[in-house]
N, C-alpha and C positions, 0 to 999 in steps of 0.2 A: 370473450377473449381467448384465444387458443393457449393452452398449457402443454409446454413441452415434455416429452416422457423422460423421465430420468431414472428408471430402474435398469438395473443391467440388461434384461432383455432388450429394451427398448433402444440401447446403446449399438445399433444396427447400420452397417454402412453400407449394405448391400442395396438400399434405396437411395437413389439421386447420389451414385459413386462420385466421389472426388475425383477432381481432375487429374492428379497424380497418381491415380491409380491405386489408391488405398480402398480395396474393397471387402475387408475383413479386418476384426480387431480382435486382440486378446482382451477378454473382460474377466475380471475377478469379482467376488462376491462381496456384498456388504460386510464390513468389520466393525469392531467397536472397540473404542478404548473407554475406560470408566474415566471420567472427568465431569465436575459438576459446574454450574453457570457461575458461582463464583470464583472459579479457575479459569473459564474461557466463555465467552460469549461470542460467539461466530457473527452474530447479526450485528453487534457493534465493532468489532475488532476488523471486521471487513469492509465496513462501511464509513470508518472516520477518516479516511484521507491518507491512508497508508500505501494502498496498493490499488490499482485502477482496472485491473481485468477480470474481478470476480463477477458473477453475474448470478442472480436468484432466481431460480424457478420454483414457484410454491414455497416449500420448505427447505429447498435444496440450493447450495451454493456450487457453482462449477466453475471451472479454469481449466485451459491448457497450460501445464505446468510441468517441466522438466520430461520433454517428452511423452506425456501422457494426458488424456482427459481426466482430472480430479475432481470428484463430486464428495461434498461435505455437508452433513446435517447434523442435527443435536436436538436432544431432549434435556430433561433435567438432571439426568444421572451419567449419560454418556455420548460422547462424540463418535458418530458413524461416518465412513469413509469408504470410497470405491472408486478403483482406477481402470480405465481402459487403455491398452494400447495397439499401436498399429502393427499390423502385420507388415513388416518391411519385406519379407520373402515374397509378398505377391506385388510389390512396387512395379509399374513399368519404368523403364530406362529414362531417369530425370536427374540432372545435376542435383548433386548431394547438397542439403543446406548444411551450413554450418552452424553449431550453436555455439552460445556464447561461452567463454572461458570457464564460467561458474557453474554451469549446469551439466547433468550427468546424461551418460548416454541414454537414447529414448528408449531403449529395449534392451534388456540384460536377462541371463538366465535365472536371476534370483530379483524376485520382486520386492523392492526396497521400498514399497509406498508408504508401509508405516513408518520407517526412518524417516522419511521425506516428511510426512504429517508431522511427526514430532519436531523435527528440526525446523519446517518452515512455519508451524503455529508457536515455535519457542516454548514448547511444553515443559522444559526441565526446570525451571525455578519455580518454588511453592509462591504462587501470586498471593495467598492470605499471608503469608510470612513477611510478604515485600509490602503489603499494604498496612500491616500492622508496625513496622519498622518505619516508614514514611510516616505513618499517625502519629509516633510517639514523639516525633521531632517537629511536626507541623500540625497545629490547631487548625488550620484552614483546609490542610489536605485530609485530615481526619474527618470532618465535616461533611466534605463533598464524597469521600470514600464510602461513608456510612449508607449512602442510598446510590452507589454505583460500583459495580462490580465487574470483575470478566474481562478486561481490557489487556491484551497483550501485544506488544510490539513484534512485528513479523519478521523473521529473519528472511528477508527477499534476495533474490539473486541481484548483485551490485548492479549490473548493466541495465536490469528492468528499473531498479529503483533510480538510475540517474536517468533514463529515460523519460520516466514518469514524472519526476519533478522538474525537469526542463519545459515539459507539455504543462505545467501547472500555471507558468507565468499568466497572470492575468486572466484568469480561469478559473471555472469551479469543475466539481467533481464528475458532473454529468458529461460536460464536454471534455476534460480529460479522458475520461472512460471511452468516450467516443473517438478520440484522436487516437488512444491505444487500439482500440480493434480496428480502427482502420489501417494502422501502422502494420499491426500483425496478420491482416487479411490481404494486404497488398505483398507483404514481404516476408512473412514469417511461414514455417513448414507446415503444412496441413495434417492433423493429426486423427482427424475423423470427423463425424456427424453424430451429433444426438438429435433424434428425429430429421430434420433437414436443415439445421444449424451447423455450418462447418466450424471448427475449433482449430485455431492457428496458434501455434506456440510463439514466443519471442523471435524476432530476426536478430542476427547477430551484428556487432557492429562493422565487420567486413561487408556485409550485404548493404548496410546504410551509407557506407562509404562510395557508393559509385556516384560519378558525378551528376547522374540524371535525377537521384533522388530529391535533391533539395526542391527542383522545379515541380515535381509531382507531388510532394507533400504538400505545396503552396497550392496546386490545383485541390488537394483533397480539404483544404482549409485549415492548413498548421499555421499560415502567415508567416511572423518571422523566426517563430520556434524552429521552422523547416531548415533555416540555415544554420540555427545552432544545433540542431540534432544531426544535420549532414558534416558539418564541421568537427563536431565532438566524435562522431563516429569514425572520422579520418585520424582522428588525435589518437584516440583509443587503440584502433586497428592496424594503423600505420606508422606510428611515431612511438610506439610504447612497443614493449617485450609482450608476447600473450602471457595472458594472465595479471598484467598490469593492476587492474582494478581489484583484484583478489587480493595482491600483495599487500593494498593498504587495508585490509579488513583487522579487525581485533583478532589476537590470536586466539583469545579466549572464546571466539564465537566463529571457528573457521567453517569452511563450506561444506556440505553434506559429505560424511565418510572421511574427514579429518579429525585428528585429534587435537584436543584445545592444549594450547599451552599458555604460560605467565604472559600478561600483557603490560606489566611494570606497576609503578607504584602511582598511586592516584595523587594529581595535583590539583589546586585551586583553578587553573585553566583546563583541566583535564590530564589524561595521561600522554606521554609523548607520542605515543604513535597515533592517538587520535588528533593532536595537532598537525602532525606530520600529512595523514591523511586529508584532511581539512583543508590544508594549504594547496594540497595537489590537484584538489579538485577544483580549488579556484582559478585554477591555470584552465580550465576546460571552458569552452563556449557557452554562454546563457546560464552560467552557474556563480552565483553570488555567496556571501555567507549564509545566508538562510537555508538557500537550495543545498549547498555543501553540509550544512547540519542534517538536514533532512536525509542525505544519502547516508553521511556516516552512521545515523542512527538506527535509518530503516532498511539500509542495505549493506551497509560493512559492520554491524555489529557493536559501533562504540556507544554504549549505554549512557554516556555521559554528555553525548552531544545533545545541545537544546535549541532548537530551531526558535526564534524569536521574532515573530509575525506581528502584527498589529493586533489582534486578537490576544496574544499572550501579552502583549505590552499592556493591553488594557487590563488584564488580570493582574499583572504585576503593579499595575497603579493602585487598582481597587484592593486587592488583598496583601499586598507585601510592600507598601509604603515607597513605591517609585513615582516619579512624577514631579520631584521637586528639586530644586538648585540646580546643579549639573546634570541631573537626570530627568530635566522637565520634560524631554523630547526624546524620541527614538534615534538616537544618533550610533556611531559606530562603538564608542565608548559606553551608551547605556546599553547598546546590543550586548557587549560582553559582560558588562555589570550586572545585568539580570541572570545570564548565563552563570556566572560565578555565584551569585546569589543562590540559585537552586542547586549548583553541584555540592554548596557548601551545606545546604539542608539535607540532599537526598544521596550526596554520595554517586557512586559510578554508575547508577541506574537513573540518574537525574533525569534524562531524556524520557525516561519511562513514564516515570511520576508525573512528569509536566504532560505529556500527552493525553493522561487520566484527567488531570484538570482541565485541559483545553476541553476534551470530550465532555466531561461532566460537565461544563458551564452551558452545553445545548440541551436545553430542557426537553426537547424531543427524545433523547438517547434515556436521561436519567429518570424522566416519570414513565418511560415504557419499562424500563428495569425494576421500578420500585412499583411497579403495578399499579399507579395512581392516574386518575384520570380527572381533571379539574373540569368542575360543573359548568363553569363558563367558557371551556375551550370550544372555539368552533372547529369541528372536526373538517377537512377539505377531503376531495375526493383523491384517489390515486389516479396517477397517469401512468401510462407505458412507454417507457422509453425503449427504443431499439438501439442496440450496440452493433455496429458493425452490420453484418449480415445476419439480420433477423433475430437476435437473441433478446428475448423481451425481458424486460427488468421492470419489476414495480417500483417506481419511483415515488415518495408522498411528495405532493405539491405545496410544501411547507415553507415557511419563512426562509429566505437565504440569509446566513450571518457567513460573512467574510472572513476567510483565513489568509492574509497577504502574505505572498512571496515576492517582493518587488526587485529581486536581485537579477540584474542584466537585462532589464526590460527597457528598451528604446520607447515603449509606447505608452508608459505608465505602470501604476502599480501591479505586481503580480497576485493574483489571489486564488485561494482555494476557497470554497463556498461549500458549508456543509448544510444539509438541510435540518432545520429546527420549526417545532410547533411555535404556532404564535397564539397568544390570548389576547383576544377582542373585548374591549369593553365597551358598551352601548349606554349613552346616557339616556333617561326618558325626558322626551321635551316635555315642559310645561305648556298647558294650555291658557 
């Protein structure tokens, strides 16, 4: 299998020049931040269903993000990062791409990549302290956290999170990633190439608000999600003021470059700003309570947002005594009750703790991080998944575990599926 080059010297756009005329990039050297695997595990954080545009080549993760091609890799003691910027002074005359309101300018005189990395990966909070805090109040969390570490909730662009989770309806991570790659390759600004692979940033709401977008997305395989994406893009770009999505953000978790401010007192149902943001998102097409909570948590910085899907509901039944009486099924009342229960346990970062429990429940992640291999585990070969224009990503062909998001889906349950290894037992037949 061909491996794509990811070293700074290999990020060259002079070969197979982009159609928009980018034939040179500004490239910085690999830099590093001291951070251990207990504080950040890239392999888990970027795979657990938060973001859908990262691709892994060997030990390096790559994504077109905030006007640059960002590369990340990690060892036991450090996080390494590298960015490549397009040289816009060499562009041919083309219509300028409109960036989402919550992204930064593609190129500036000051390289803010370190600030972006710290912001995007949410490196501010001490994760060890948070794990200890959650473990003191929750025996179940303590048991799971002992063998699972390094999961951070990303601070994604609000528009990207919204688009990604609309695409998640009745879907799995591989297909969501393919859809996001198609969306970017057809509508997003081209930043450059890694080898022969083009990297496109996210398209803005105004670009997706073109009337031709819906039919084209259907041709690309988006199904009914095409209508939701187009209608939501129209609402965001034409019926709201610029920056409306970012106005819903937690002021304690502002966009890159802005100073945080107080977000108000925590309540059983979450802070007032979170409730306002959640209700506002429900007015968008293809957004129900769970998708709204996903966007609040992973795109707007509201840590108390707790997306309750079928898998989380199973955890609540198994470990937190739900499933009896008035909470015998996952209704709107039960949905709220599960969120309230987790918020009462874990406070204003309940969504973060809940995401760790969800991911820790997947044996593929927990066993890998613990370094354990079960003797009876049947190892399956990896398959190569091509996202968009030839980006090769290794995806383990493992047991699929559904993470459902059944909001706004006319064709059945919405779901995110996460890869999990499976243990197969064989009985010896008696002769």
